[in-house]
Structure formats: C-alpha cells, structure tokens
N, C-alpha and C positions, 0 to 999 in steps of 0.2 A: 565574865572572864578578864581577868589582870594580866597584862604583859610586862615583862621585864622592861626595865627603863636602861639597864647597862648590858652592852654586848657579851661576847665571850670573854674570858679571863686569859690573857696572854702571858706566860711566864717565861722569862728571859734569863738565861744563866749569865751571868757576868754583869758586873756594873760600871763599865766603861762609858765613853761617849757616845758609842753606837747605841747602846741601851737608852740612854739619856735621851737623844735625838727620836726615839721611838715614841717616848711621852707625848708630845703634842700632838703626833698623829693620832695615837691612842685616844686622847682627850676628845678630839675633834670628831672621829668615828664614834664615840660613844663605848669604847672597849676600854676594859680594866686591865691595867699593866702592872705586872707585879716582877721584880728583880730579886736572883738569888746573889747576893753582894759579896763580894770577896774579903769585905771588911768596911769598918765605920766609914771610912773618908773616901769611898769610891764616887765618882762624880753623879753616878746616875740616881744615888740616895738624896740627891737635892731637888730630884724632879718627879720622882716616883713614891709616893706615900708608903707603899706596902713592899719593903725591900729588906728583908730578912738576911741576916749575915748567915753564909754557910759555905762551908768547903765543897766546892763542885767533884772534888777527887775523893771524898768519902761519899760510898753508894748511900747510906742511910741518909744522910742529910740532903742528898739529891733527890731521893724519891720521896722524903717527906714533903719537899717543896713540889716535885713534879705533882703529888697526888691532890694539891690544892688549885691545880690550874686545867683550864680547857685545853690547853695547847702549850707545849714546851719548844722554845726556840732558843737563838744563841745570839750573844755578843761577841762570841770567839770560837776558834774550832777545837779547843783543848780538853773538851771532856772525853773521858775513855770511851772508845767505842763499844767495849763489851759493857759498861755502865747504861749505855743507850739501847744495846739490844736487851738488858735485863729489864729496862722500863718499859719497852714495847710488849715484853712477854706478861708485865703486869698490867696492859692496857693502857700506858700512857699513850696519848698522841704526841708523837716527836716528830718536829718538822724543821729542817728536812731529816729524814730519817737516816740512820746510821749507815746504810748500806749506800747512800749518795754522798753522806758527808764525809767519809772516809776518803774520797779522792781530794778533798781540799784540807783534810789533816795529814794525808801521805803523799808527799811528791813523788815517790817511785809507782803509788798505785795510780795516780794522776797519769804520769808518761804512759803507763802501760794501757789506760784508758783511752787516750788521745789516739795511740796507735791502733787500739781496736776499732775504735772509730772512724777511722780513716782520715784524721785530721793532721793539719801541719805540725809536725813536733821538730824541735832540733835534734840534731843527734845527741844520743845519749847513752849511759849505762849505769847499772848497778854494779857498784863495786865494792868488794869485801875486804879487800888488802892493797896494798901499795903495788904490787904487780899486776892488779887489775886495772888499778889507775894508770900507770904507765903504758899498759897495753891500749887503753881506749887513747890516751894521748898521741901515739904512734899511729892509731887509726883515724882519729878527728884533727891531730894538728894541736900546736899549743899556740897561745893560751887556752885555758878551759876552765870550765866553772866547777868547784867541788861544793854539794850541798848537803846539809844534813835533811833527811827527808821528813822529819817532824820537828816542830817548834821553832823553826827560824822566821822571821818578818824583819821588815825595815832595814834589809842588808846584814841581819844577823844569822848565823848558821850558814854563811857564805864564803867561800874563799876563791879568789880568782889567782890562778897559779899559772905563772909565764913559762915555765920550763919544767925538766924532771928535777932538775937540783931544787928548784924552789919548791916543787911538791915534797921531796925527801924532807926538807927544812920545815916547812909549815903544816903539812898533812900527817905527818906520821902519828902526831898525839891525837888526832881523830880515829885513825885505825887502832891505835892501841886501846882506845877507850872502849871501843865496839863490845869487847866481851862483856863489859860490865852495863852495858845498856840494856835497860827493859822496854824501852820504846820502839827500838830500831835495830836490826843486825847488819845493815849494809848502808853505805852513803849513794847519793846520786851524783854522776859527773856527768857534764853537759859541755857541749862545744860552746865557745864564746861567740854568741852570735853578731854579725855585722849588721847592726840594725840601724835605720834612719833616726827612728824616734819609737815611743813605746806609746800603745794604744790600749783601750780599754772599752769593753761593750757591757752594759749591764742588760741583765734579763731577768725575767720572774716567770715563775710557773706555780700554778697551784694543784691540788690533786685531781681535780677534774681533766686535767690535761692542757687547759687553756695557757697560753704563753704569750707575753710581751716584753719588747725589746725595745730600749733607748737607742737613740742615735750612738753612733761610735764616737768615743771623745780621745783628744790627745791628752796623754798623762806625761808630767814633765817631771823628772826626779832630780834632788839635790841632795849630795851625800847619802844615797840609798834611801832617802825619805821623799814622798810626794810632796811636791811644792805648789804645783800649778796644775788644773786640768781645763782644758778647752772643749766645749761641747757646741756644734759638732766639730771634729778634727779638722782643723783649716787643710784646705788643698788635697782632701783624702780621694783618692780615685773611687768613683762610685761602685765600680766592679768590686774593689777590695772592702768596702764598707757591705756591701751585701754580701758577700763571702764571708765577712767577719760575722754579721748578724745570723747568718745561716748556721755558723759554727757554732755561735751560742746557743740558738734553739735547738740543734743536734743535740749538744751536751745535756741540757737539762731535760730533754725528752727522753734520750735513752739512757741517761743514768737515773732517771726518776728524782732529779731534785725538786725541791719545793722551796717557796721564799725568792728573795732575791739572792742572784749570784752575779759576781764579778769575774769576766772572762779576760784577763790580761795577756797582752800580745805584744811582740815585736814587730814593726814593720820593716820588710825586707823587700825594697825596691828591685824588680827585676826577677823576682822568684814567682811561683805560682802556688797559692793565691794571693802572693803579696805580703803575708806575713806567716809568722810562726807563735804558736801559743806560748805563754811563759808560766801561768798559773791560773789556779781557780779560787774565788773565796766565795763561801756559800753562806751569805749575809750581806747586810748593807756595807758597803766600802767606800774609804775615802776617795776612790775615784767618781763616786758618784753623788758627793755632796751638792755638787751642782744642780741637782734635781729638786733641793729644797725650794730654789727661788727660780729656776729657769724651766721646769718642766711642769705638765699640768698635774701630774702625780709625782709625789716624790718617792724615791727608793724607800723610806721609813713606812709612808702609807701603804705602799705597796707591798712590802713585806708583810705587814700585818693583814691586808687582805687575803694574800697568797697562802699565808699557813693557817687561816682561819677557813680557808678554800671560799671565799667571798669572789665574786667577779673582779677581774683585774682592771686598773684605771688607765687613762689615756696617758701615753708616754711622749707626747708630742711636746715641743718647745714653745714656751711663751713669748719668745723674741727668736730674734736669728740666731744669737749667738749667747751662751752662757758661760761664766767664768769663775772657777774657785781658786781661792789662794788660801794656803794653809799659812798660818803664824805660829811662831815657836816662842817657848819662854825665853826672856834675854834680860838685859840691863833694867828694863822697866818691870817693875814688881807692881804698879799700882795701875792694874788694867783700865779700872773704872776712871780711874783720875784723867785718863787721856780721852775719854769717851765724847766729851763737849767738843773738843777739837777734831776728833774724826769724824763727829755726826756734822759739823759745821763745814769741814772741808770736802767730804765725801758722803754727801747726802743720800746718794744712789746705793751705797755700800750696806749689805745686809750682814749684821755680824751675827757669827754664832760661836759663842764664848763656851767652852766645857767645864767652866768652874773649877779648873784644876789649877793648883799652885804654880805659878810661872818659873820652872825650874829651866837653867839653859839648856837650849835643844830639845825641850819636851815640847810636843806637838800639844796645844793648848786651844785650838780654834781655829776656825777658818771664815773668810770672807767671800761672798757671792756677788757677783755683778751680771747685769744682761744688759742687753742693748743690740743694735743694728751691727751687722759684720763688720761694715766699714769704720766703725768704732773700736775695733778690736784691739789694735795697739794701743789707743788711749785708754781704754779700760784695764788694759795690761798694767799699764804705768801707775794709774790710779791705784790699782790693787796692790801693787809693790810698795807704794807710799805710805799707803794705809796699814799695811801689815809691818812696815818699818816703824811706824808711829807707835803701834800696839806693842812691838817686841823691844824697840830701843828707848821709847819716850819722847815727850816733846822737845827736849833740848838736844836730841843727836843730831 
C-alpha cells in the first residue's frame, strides 16, 4: 500500500497577506495550499504556486475553485453568504461555515448574537433613519458611533458623531443611500465607549469541538490602524483575562465557529466583567501576528489545523513577552535596501514583509520581538526605530 505524501488541499479565498502567511505553515505541515486570487498582483501569489485568478463575487468562478480543494477557507469575510450556502449544498467543506461567518460579516448580526449569549455589549441600536439615530442619541448620549454593518474595516465605514447637528450634517447621506444598498438595509449605532485600551484574544476551534485560546493581548491603534500588539497585555487583571478568554470560548462554541477567530474588546475599568466586545474576525488577524514568533503554535498553523479538523497546537508563549509592530509604506521605496542596516542594528527582529508596493500609509509588513517582560520598554523602542527605518529609510 502506498500513502500520500501531501496532506489535505486547503483552498483560501483571497490573496492578501493573511493567505500569504498561511503558506509557510502549510509547507511545514505538508498541506497543499491554493489561493483564489483577486488579480495577478496580489501578494499571496508570490508565495503560493497554485493561485488561479478568480472573482469570489461570481458564483461559478468560486464554485470551480472550491471543487478542487478539500477545505475552503478565507483571507477575508466578504464572500456572499448565499454563495457559501450553495457551496455547502453542493458538498463543499466550507470552514468556517456561513452560519457562523455571518457574525463576522454583519455587525448587526454580531451585536444580536452577543446579547443572546449574555456577553458584554456596548449600548447599541439598529437604525433605519435619522429619527432612529437621534432617538438613540437621546437614550445613550452623545457622542456616538455610526457604522455600516458590512464592509467596514480600519476605520472605514465608521462615523463618530458628537451631536445631533453633526449627525444631520454627516450621516444624512448614509441614510439616503440605504434604499439603494443590496448588502444591508439599516445602520448600526453604538455608544462611544470610554475605554482605557483595546484588547484582543485569539481563539481557535475545530469541528470536533476542541478549543484553544491564546493569552489576551493589548492592541494599540494609530489613526484607526493597528500599530502595535503586546502579549500578554501588560498589567491586565487576571480576572478580566479569564473572563475575556471564557467569552472567546463561548463565542466559538455557541456559534459553531471553526478556524481562528479574533475577539476584539474595549477594556473598561470598574465595569463587570471589565470589558465590552467590539467585534469578531473569523480568520487569522493582525492582532495575532505576534504568534508567528512568540507562540508555540502560530495563528496561521492553528487555522490550517482547525479547518482541516486536526488536533490543535499549544498556544503558550515562547518568551515572557511578545511584541508585534506594523510598518507602513512611506518615503522609503527600497525595503530591501535597508535590510543590511536593519539586520545589523536589530538582530533579534523577525521581519515579515508582505511583498506589497510601499504606498504611503499602506500596511506592508510587521516586525516581531520577544524577550523578558522587564525589557518590554526597550523592545518597544527597538521596534519603533526598526519600523521607522523600513518606512522612512536610512537617511531619515
């Protein structure tokens, strides 16, 4: 009898950096990774040999790709839910399944689910017109946050409104466009949470029901973009950490999530249980990139294990603290030109470059550092200087 030398074929919809970073984990496991790429220049195509170009918004193209893989998973949450339901009916192994993925695709569905599970939500309302929004503002107070339930990320699809007057000026167009939208018919209004910092907990679940959770991390945003992540979150109350990890277990178990999920939260000192849930991401996530070098099992390996229904790996840290620092495109267009100085000055830095053109403000890579907790301040200084070198160049 002969046995296969290649494991399951994992198909990923989307060719961004998350799909790209699944490739080394797949290679190490002996799995075959295939990508449905949006175009010829997406960064995952440089790391994955089998990356046909196709439009995930065209069902026939999506189905043709799905029929060639053992498991279908995702680099993003934008595939239409009804497409995924049709694939399931055709026998495609979709992970996570659309019944779970919808809670990451639709923020209104997510808020309703968090309430149903008895987990801590900010005050929120489904609003269909300006009168609904103003009524919520009178109840919850101003300022408040208005969001599109689908399609928003990194600050897009979000308005912070300080007063009824500002709502009338800035939000009227959003309501006027609702009748023409096909992806949603109402908006989400939320209280502006008085949080002390943002937290994130990564969790993974496989079809068998096994769940694994990483330590809670602190996520630091700059201009609505994740800038830095520290794991474990410094100074976090152990009771808050346990409650956050338990909330993550509850979400993936009760909603039937498979693969990796990031649960993003606001820390609210003095409240019970000490945090409010912000949103879900049902895929590997920027707040979990530290796991590549800081955890026994990275989020990318864990995601592949989980969607293929293999036993999950150890989520313990390999050092007392792990730090991730994003770097953006800027004045320096020659990323590799500064590598010698970067490697000379910061030999402990682990560089993860996404192979994207360094356009100003574009997220093009990240750096990971690990070390003793007492050296965290020094690690953060090194990470900031190294990121500045990559973004601005050696002469900055």
